[in-house]
C-alpha positions in Angstrom: 27.3 -12.2 -1.8 23.5 -11.4 -1.7 22.2 -9.7 1.4 18.8 -10.8 2.2 18.0 -7.5 3.9 19.1 -5.5 0.7 16.8 -2.8 -0.6 16.6 -2.6 -4.4 17.2 0.9 -5.8 14.2 2.6 -7.4 16.0 2.5 -10.7 16.4 -1.2 -10.8 12.8 -1.8 -9.6 11.5 0.6 -12.4 13.7 -1.2 -15.0 12.7 -4.6 -14.0 8.9 -4.0 -13.6 8.0 -4.3 -17.3 9.8 -7.6 -17.9 8.5 -9.0 -14.7 4.9 -8.1 -15.5 5.1 -9.5 -19.1 6.7 -12.7 -17.8 3.8 -13.2 -15.3 1.1 -12.4 -17.8 2.9 -14.8 -20.4 1.7 -17.6 -18.1 -2.0 -16.4 -18.1 -4.1 -13.3 -17.4 -4.1 -11.7 -14.0 -5.2 -8.7 -12.0 -3.2 -6.1 -10.1 -3.1 -7.6 -6.6 -2.4 -11.0 -8.0 0.5 -9.6 -9.9 1.9 -7.8 -6.7 1.6 -11.2 -4.8 3.3 -13.2 -7.6 6.4 -11.0 -7.6 6.4 -11.1 -3.7 6.5 -14.9 -4.0 8.9 -15.2 -6.8 11.4 -12.8 -5.0 10.9 -14.8 -1.7 9.5 -11.6 -0.3 12.4 -9.4 -1.2 10.5 -7.3 -3.8 7.4 -5.4 -2.4 5.5 -3.4 -5.0 2.9 -0.9 -4.2 -0.2 0.0 -6.2 1.4 3.4 -6.9 4.3 1.6 -8.7 2.2 -1.2 -10.4 -0.5 0.5 -12.1 1.5 3.2 -13.9 3.6 0.3 -15.4 0.3 -1.6 -16.4 -1.1 1.6 -18.0 2.1 2.2 -20.0 2.2 -1.4 -21.2 -1.3 -1.1 -22.2 -0.8 2.1 -24.0 2.2 0.6 -25.9 0.0 -2.2 -27.1 1.8 -4.9 -25.1 -1.0 -5.8 -22.9 -4.9 -5.6 -22.9 -7.4 -5.3 -20.1 -10.9 -6.1 -19.2 -13.2 -5.8 -16.2 -14.8 -8.8 -14.7 -16.9 -9.1 -11.5 -15.6 -11.6 -9.0 -18.0 -14.0 -7.2 -17.8 -11.8 -4.3 -19.3 -9.0 -6.5 -16.1 -7.0 -6.6 -14.9 -5.7 -9.9 -11.3 -6.5 -11.0 -9.4 -5.4 -14.0 -7.7 -8.3 -15.6 -4.8 -7.9 -17.8 -3.3 -10.2 -20.6 -0.3 -10.2 -22.7 -0.7 -9.4 -26.5 1.6 -10.7 -29.4 3.4 -7.3 -29.3 4.1 -7.9 -25.5 5.4 -11.3 -26.3 7.8 -10.0 -28.9 8.9 -7.2 -26.4 9.6 -9.8 -23.7 11.8 -11.9 -25.9 13.8 -8.7 -26.6 13.9 -7.6 -23.1 14.9 -11.1 -21.8 17.9 -11.1 -24.3 18.9 -7.7 -22.9 18.6 -8.8 -19.2 20.5 -12.0 -19.8 23.4 -10.1 -21.5 23.6 -7.7 -18.6 23.4 -10.5 -16.1 26.0 -12.5 -17.9 28.4 -9.6 -18.1 27.9 -8.7 -14.4 28.4 -12.6 -13.5 31.6 -12.7 -15.4 32.9 -9.6 -13.8 31.9 -10.6 -10.2 33.0 -14.2 -10.3 
């Protein structure tokens, strides 16, 4: 049974960050704070990311050619860096989704 107060291990957070970010960006471009908020929303507040965790993953994904970024000035005058998924990121996401579904299914079989 899931414990609502459970803290996720750093390894699990790190392993899931890439697929989560790519999945969010698959639905449209976004910027860092909005990505953090979306993960919090999707997890019912159970996954709390920090800037120190998010931005290295975004930079790694960009270096791998999975995402692209661009700066834009918001109506408030504040600059934001927007991220968008590229074709290579969509391909990587398909592969990662299959891997996560396999692991999830295997664990579900063991734990049922």
